[in-house]
N, C-alpha and C positions, 0 to 999 in steps of 0.2 A: 504493501499502501504504499502512495506519495507521502512525503513529510513536508510538513509547510514550515516555514519558521517566517517569524514579522522581521517585514524589512527594516531600512533604517528611519525609513516614513511612511507613516498610512497612507494607506488612498485618502484622501482627501473626500468630505463626506457632499460636498458638491457633485463631484467627480461621478461616487456612487451612485446619486440620487438622477446624476443622466441617465444612467442604463435602464433605470426605470421601463418594464413592458419589456428586458432583454434576460440577460443571462441571471442576473442580480435576483429579480422575481418575477410575480406574476402578479400587474398591474390589477387594482381592483378597476371593477367598472367605471368608466369617469363620470358617470351621475352621483355618484356616493365613494368620495373620496377618504372617508372614514370606516370601509368596509375594511376587514382582516385582510394582511398580503402575505405571501409568503415569499420567503426570503433563502433563497439557496447560498450554499458558502463550498468552496472546495477547489484546489488548486488551478482548476481549469474555468475559473466562473469570474464573475466580476467584483463580487467578496471573496479575498481569498481565505481569508480568516473569523472566526465567530466573531472577535473583538469588535470587528467589521459592519458585523451585522447586530450587536449592542447599542452600535452608537446610531442606529439610524431604524431600528424597528420600533414600533408602534404597540400599544394596549390591545392585546388579542391576535396579534400577529405568528405567524408559523415561519419558526427556523429549521430549515433542513441542512444537515453538515453531511458530505460525502464522509463518509469510510477512510481513512485513513488517520496518520498522526501530525498533531497540530504543534509544535514545538517551540515551547517560551511563549505560548498566548495566552493572554489571559484576560478576563472581563467581568463589567460590572454587569447587571440586567438588572434596570427599572422598570420594565414596564409590567402591567398584571395581565394575568391570564394569557400569558405567554406560554406557546410548546414548543421548547428545544427539540427537537430528535435526529441521533444518526441515521443516514441516508444509504442503505446497501451495504448495513454492518454497522459498528461502532465508531464512531469518531473519539478518538483517544485525543485529550487534551493533557500534555506530560508538560509539566512545571517548569523542567531545567534552568531551578536558579529564581522565575521572575513569581511575583504574586500580585494579587490586586488589592491594593488600601492594606498591605501587612498582614492579610488576612488569607485567603486563600486563593485558587486557581478562578474559581466564580465566585462571585460574591453576590448572592439571588436578593435584590432588594425590595419586586416586586411580588404583590400579592398573586396566588392562587398558578405559579408556577407549576408547568407538567414538563418532566424532561424523561426524555427518553432515549435509551439504546447509545449512552457515552462512557466512557473509561477515563478518570482522572487521577492520574498518578503525580508524586513527588513532591508537592505542597509544603512546604518548608518555610518558617517565617523568623523572624526575630523574638519573636515572645512564647516560640516552641508550641504554636498551636494551630499551625497552618493547617487549612482544609481541601481537602476536593471543593466539597462547596460551603461556604459559609451561607448558610439559611438565618436572612434580617428580614425578608415581606411575614407575611403571613398566609401561611398554605405552600402545600410542599407535596407533588407525587413523582415519584423517581420510580422506574421502570426500568428491567432491563440493564443496568447499567455496573458498571464494575468500578470499585475505590480501593486502589492499593496504595503501597509504598510513601503514605503520604501521614501528615502527624495527627491529621482526625481526618477518617475516611467524609463523613459530615457529621458537622458542627452546626445545631440553633441556636437563636437567643431564645428568652422567655416573653411568649406571647400568648396569653389566655385566650386567644380566638383564633389560634393555629392550630390546623391537621395537622398531621405529618404521615402520609402513609409509602409505602416502600415494598417495591414488590420486584419479585423475580433478578435480585440483584444480589453482587457477589462484597465483598468486604473482605481485605485479607492484607495481611503485614502493614496495618497501619500504628501507628502509636510513636511516641518522639523517644520511648523508653524508659520516662518520668515519671509511669504513673498518674499521668494530668493530662492522657492524650488517649483516644479511645478509638476501636474500629466505625463504633457510632455513639456519636453524644448527642442527647436530644435533651433540650433544657426546657425549663415550667410552661408548655405550649398545653393547649386543650387537649390534645390528643398525638399518640404515634399508634401507625398499626402496621403489621412490620410480617410477611407471609411468604412463602415459597421461595426466598434468600439463606446463604451461606455466609456465613462468618467463620473467620479461622484466623490463629495465628498473629493477636493482636501484640504489640511488643510492650509487656509490662503492664498496660491497661486491659483497659474491660471489652469483652467481645461488644456488648450493647449495654448501654448506660441511658435510663431516661427518665428524667423529672416531670414525666408528663402528668394529667392528671386525670385520664386514661390510656394506658397502656397496653395491645393485644399484641402476644407475640404467637401465631399459631402457625406449623406447618416450615417450620424453619429446622436447616441443622447448623450448629453450633459447635465446632471443633478444635480448641487448640493447639493441638499437633506437638510440636516438641518447644512451645516456643514458653517464655515467661507472663505469659498471660494473668492476670488476675482475676474477678469473676466474669463467668460465661453472660450471666445477666446482673445486672445492678438495675434495682428502683431504690434509689437511696430517700426521697421522700415520701413511699405510699404512693396512695392513692387507689383508682379502680385496676385492678392488673388480672389478666389473664396470658398465663405460660401454659400454651396447650399443643400436644401433637409435637411437641418441636424432639430433634435429635439431639442432645446435649452432653459434649466428649469432653469431660476436664484432663489436660496433658497430665503429666507425670511433673513436669517443671513449673507449674502455676504456680505462681505466689501468693494463691490465696485457699484456703482450704477448702471454700463455701463454689458451690457451681449456681446457684440462684440464691442474691441477698434481696432483701426488702425491707424497709426504711430502717437502715442504718446511719443515716442523718439526722434521722426526726420524722414523723410523721406529720408533713405540713399541710397534707389536701386532706380534706376532710370526709372523704371517702377511705377507708381503712382494710377495704377486701381485694384480699389474693385468693384466688383460686389457680391451681395446678394440676392440670388434669392429663391425664394420658401421654406423658412425656417418657421419654428411653434417655436416663440419667446415666452416665456412665463415667467412673471416677478411675482416672491411671495413676492418682498417686498412691502412699499408703494408707492415707486416714482423709480426712473429711467429716463435711454436711453438705446435702446436697439441695436442703432450702434450709436457710436461717431468716428468721422472723423478728422482727422488732416485738418489745410489750406493746401493749396498746391494739394491735393488728386483729384482723379475723381474716386466718388462712384456713384454707380449704384444699386438700390433697387427695385427690383420688385418682385409683389407676393408674399409675405410677412404674413403673419399672425401671428395678436399680440395680446396676454389674458394679462392681467391686468394693472396697469397701468405705465406712462412715458412716454415722448415724441419718438418718428419713431427714428429720428436722430438729431447729432446736426453736424456742420462742413458740407461742400459741399457735396450736393450727391441730385441723379436726380431719383426721387421717382413716382413711377404708383403702380396701382395697389395692395397696401400694405393695409389690413385692421385691423380692430381691436374687437374682434369678444368673446363672452361668451363662457361657457365652454358646453353647452347646443349641439353643434354642435357634438361631440367628442365621440368615442366607450366610454370611461374611464376616464376622465381627472385629476381625483382623485389619477388615477394607472399611472399615465402617459402615458396612452395609445391614442394618438393623431391622430389617424385615424378619415377620415370624415363620419358621417352620410350622408345619401341620403338628412337628411332634412338641413344640414348645408350650411349656407349662403355662403361658401366659394369655392359650384360647380359651375364649369363653368365659373370662374368670372377672371380667369388671361388673362392677356394680353401677346403676344408673345414675346419671348427673342433670341437673334442671338445663333443657335447651337451651341456655342461654351463656352457659359455660361447657359447653361440647367443643370437643374438638372438631370443625367441618372441613380441615384441609390436613392432607398429610406432606411431606415435603417430595417433589421427584428432583433424583440428581439432574445435572449439576445443579441448576436454580429454577426455580418452578414448584409450584404447589398442583395437586389433586384433587381432587373431593376425597375425604373418606368415605367409606360403604358401610352402609349399615348393613350386617350379617348375622341375623341369629344375636345371640347374647355376645357384647362388649368386649374385644380382648383389650387384655392391657398394653401399654405402651405405644408409640408414636404410630403405630401400625397396624392396621385391622388384615388379618389373613383373606384372602381371596381364594 
């Protein structure tokens, strides 16, 4: 794929607009200049860099970026209701020592932004919290995207009206190594929803950290590998949380013995309910705790499979039908394929869970989710035997 580097002088705005209706974008109808436009970016187009599209796009526009590597190109996106999509494959934004506003490869300041099929890597800034995306607007949806080798994959601010949705994406090898930067770090927003995604190899920080008032983590794979990641899932402020249908593998070098932590920095949200349902938890340390719950919370643990040593939970938790098993009942535990065999003791051993807390999705490699079937009594763990 081609690699595009920013030149010493960017295309002048007037020159970019002069190609309206040509390769740069499809012009709106002449009678309605406010109609959404589509801007095309690529080495053979009038706009060769995504940052040039960021300078000219308006609210509601779509930016299609040709697949390839855009080295050193960074941008701030201020438009509302903007769609940014890799076209023909992933568009790879590689920082190569550059950043926008000392914060990120992309600073997203507009509201209700949709980002699809992009790859952002190498973000590093003076404050040691450089992100692939620094989210400063209200509302963000990210699909089919990769974030790796940044200090933070995605870092969001606090916004009580903001909903963050992440689907079918990959976060790996993010973190500065100081324990304050993570694969994904979502601030005090209204909600975070993560499905069908893969988190791996955070450098000392957490795989996923959320301060959202409502957090839904369903049908994902979260695996440390051989790195020094801390918590697999950290929900430090509490809130209403559902952790369901995930495969969570804590590596042997993890620097924190807990896989899921809830309320470790204080229960600041009025809703203090945590449901942990039908997960497959694997601990490859010599000891640990699968779920740590702060006093004052209401935690419910149902139908989880536990592989490896450690206590099920510490703190207040109502637990039923959680079972410790060996590795022989899985398709290939050594390759982290924790689908059940028919001989598994987890088959048909689950108990009923209220509809709102059920895992509706199962993880499908490498980064997708499929509907969890209803086949007789519920099986334990992240997968239903088919």
